[in-house]
N, C-alpha and C positions, 0 to 999 in steps of 0.2 A: 431322880426317882428312887425311892427307897423300897426295897424288896422285903416283904414280911413272910415269915413262915406260917404254916397252918396253925401251929400252936399259939401264935400271937392273936389269932382271931377266936379266942375262947368266948362262947356266948355267955358264960357266967362272969366274964370280966366286968369290972366296974368302969372301964373306960367308955365314956359316952360315944365316941366315934365308932368304936368296935361294936357296941350294942346297936347303934343306929344302922351300921352296915349289916349286921346280922338280921335285923328286922326287915330291911330291904330285900335281902336274899331270901328270907323265909316267905315274904309276900310274893316274890317272883316265882318261887317254887310252887306255892299254893295256886297262883294264877295259871301256871303252866299245867298243873294237875287238873284244875277246873276245866280249862279249855280242852284238854285231852278227853275228859269225861263227857263233855257236851258233844264234841265231835264224834266220839264213839257211839253215843246214844242216838244222835240224829242219823248217822249213817246206818246203824243197825235197824232203826225203825223204817227208814226209807226203803232199804232192801227187803225187809219183811213184808211191808205193805205194797211194794211194787208201785209206788206213786212217783210223781215227777219231782216233788220237792218236800223236804221236811225242814222247818226252820225253828229257831228259838228267837222269840220276840222278848227282849229284856227290857224291863221298866227301870229306867235310870232316875226317874223323878215322877211323882204323882200322875200316873197314867200317861206319861210321855215315855216313849221307848223307841227301840229300833231292832231290826233283824241283825243279830250279832253272830249267828252261826247258821249255816245251811248245808244240807246234803242234797245233791242234785242228780237227776238222771242225765242232764245235759247242761253244759256251762251257759248256754244262752238263756236259761231260765233263772239265772241269778238275780236275786233281789236284795243281796247283802247291803246293809245300811239303810234300807227302806224304813221310813218312820210312820207312814200312815197319816191320814187326816185327823187332827186333834178333835174335831167336832164329832167324829164317829164313835170314838171310845171315850165315854164319859163316866161319871160316878155310878150311874145306873148299871152300865155294863160291867164295870169293875166290881160292883157289889155282887153281881151274879157269879162272876168267876171267883171272887173271894169265898163265896158259899160253895164252891166246888163244881160249878157248871161245866159240863162237857157239851160242845156244840158240834153236831155232825150235819153237814149240808151236802146232800147227794148231787144237787144241781142248783147253782146260784140263779139260774134263769127261771126256775119254776118254784123255788122256795120263797115263802113270804118273809123277806128280810127288808130291813131299812134300805132305802134307795142309796143313801150315802155309803153304806156297807157294800152293796152290790156294785156300785160304780168303782169303789176302791178295789174290790176283788177283781173286777174286769181289767183294771190297769195293771194288775199283777199276773194276768193271763190265767186266773184261777177259774176252774169250772166246778170243782168239788172241794170241800174244805172240812177239816176235822180239827177242832181246837180243844185242848185241855190246859187247865191252869197248872203252873208250878208254884205251889203254896209252901212257904217257909213260915216259921213262927212269927216273923215280923209282918207277914202278909203275902200279897201277890208279888212274887219275884219276877214272873214272866209267863209267857204262853208258849206251849209246845204245839206246833201247827203242821199238819200234813196237807199238802195241796196236790190235787190231780188237775192237770191243765188241759189234757187232750180231749177229755170227754167227761160226762157225768160219772159218778162212782158211788155205788151203794156201800156204805160203811157197815161192816158186820160188828157184832158184839165183841168178837175177838180182836178186831182192829182197834176198837175203843179201849179195850182192856190193855192192849199192847201200848197204846199211847199213854194211858194212865200209869202203867208200870214205869214207862220211861220218865214221865214227869215226877213220879215218886222217887225214882233213882236220883234224879237231879236234886229234888227238894231235900232229901235226907243226906246228901253228901256233905261231909265236913268242909269240903272246898267251896261249896256254895253257901252253906250256913254262915261261914265266917267272912264271906265277901260282902 
């Protein structure tokens, strides 16, 4: 194994291997910074709203996504990796969130929502739900979602504004814009 000094890994070097390594390192640092920002944002929102769960639902492909981050009041409420039923989130719902829709549901049992959506929320133990889009120049990057699981929850205007501010923080971050 050959040992290299720091000076040998100059990003301005013309050596393809060193340039490739520098790109990989830059991408790793960017990913770590993005993850730290999302974790900090979801934790702050959960603590401020005093809800059971705040998650980031990231779209990895045309309205297919999964929960990639979560802040929890209790570990047994984890839904990390959940994907949701494909038939529930379609072009119609995507268009609403692309237009900036914010959806606040105080009680899934009394709110007039699609049966598919209600059943899905029940499987996640959700009783109240607040969803805001994370919109980047390329479109809908993800959804920032607050869940209250214990009981119904009336969302205030300040709750909604806090969630929107969190989504904007994520959407305008260079770590997310470049991902």
